[in-house]
C-alpha positions, 0 to 999 in steps of 0.5 A: 500500500502506498503511504498517504502524504499529509498536506502541509503549509509553511509558516513563520512563528517567532521568526522560526520557519516551520512546516505543519499540517494544513488543518492545524490551528496556530496554537497547535502549530506553536505547541508543535514548535515547543512555543508556549502560548497560555490558555484557559478555556481551551480543551482539545477536541472538547472546548475550542471556542476562543472565549477567554482570550488568553491565547492572543497572538499577533498575525501579520496582516490581521487588523487585531490580535487573534485567538491562537486556539481557533485561528487556522494556519495557512501558507505563508502565515507569519505569527508573533507570540511575544510582542509587547502588545501581545504580552500586555493584552494577555496581562490585561485579560487576566487582570480583568478575569481576576478582578471579578474572581473570589481570590480566597486561594489559601482555602480553595480546594484547587490551591496549587493545582489551579490553572488561573493561579498558575497563569497569574504566576507565569504572567507575573501578576503582582497587582490588579489594576481593575476593581470588579463588582465582585457580586456575591452569589450563593453556593449551590451545595444541595447536590449530594456530590457536587458543589458549584461556586459561581463566585470562582467561575471564569466563564470558560465554558469547559463544563458546558461543553463536557456536559453537552458534547461528551456526556450528552446530558446538557444540564448546565449552560450559560445564561444572561449576557455581559457582566451578568453571565452565569454558568448554571442549570436552567433558571439558575436551579441547583444541580440537584434539581435537574437531571444531573447524573453526578458523573463529575466530569464537569469537575474534572475539566474545571480549571479553577475551584468553581466546581468541586466534589462535596467533602464528607471527610468530617462525617467519616471521622465522626462515624469512625469515632462513634463506638456504637457504629460498625463502619463499612467501606465501599468504593466505586469500581472505577476507584480501584483503577483511578486511585493508583495513578495518584500514587505513582502507579502506571495508568490503568493499574488495579489498586484493589489489594492496595486499598484493602491493605490501606483500610486494614491499617 
């Protein structure tokens, strides 16, 4: 069988001439060339909407800065990812996001594992020049397993795409417009009042602490300390595989015996 040759285009990115597949975006081309472009809303094949504007780059001939995650490459394209205008635009964009964000990082479940926090560090944000309205929204914690905190939401829409396009449940989406935009179930209901399957995939893709698992650790400690109770532990079947990765085991390893041994201790 003859090999099929992939169609490519020649582009220049940060003065480097490279050849990439013609169906690439500028972001994919940059990553192919090991050039880092910051992203927040981008989720490969799931959420590619250019909403957060963190990946802005300068395209020669374009009237304004463009979102690299949705801009297609073409023959002869010239891209600059680190001009003064690009760096300032990214910094202003991040400061605007932070201006309306609940910045209680020390007590946030995503502290030190937060994409927004990492962006602030990478872009050397030491002060925020803008003061947002910071409207305090109530927590949605009625669900038995998921807590939704709209005060930490950055409107990236990752959870929306995951719930709708991957899980095919579609119980969460954007409502209102402009500054009043919210990511929420219809009519601002709780996740417990809509057909949410509690799969947790929205938590998995959230870049910040806007969606998190409900923590019942205190209830467990209370039960263990109660001498009148005999505590029985049951884990979901998927946990025996998923938990191993957290302890350095190869992805896909079964950790059933390890969990039993740990519980016996």
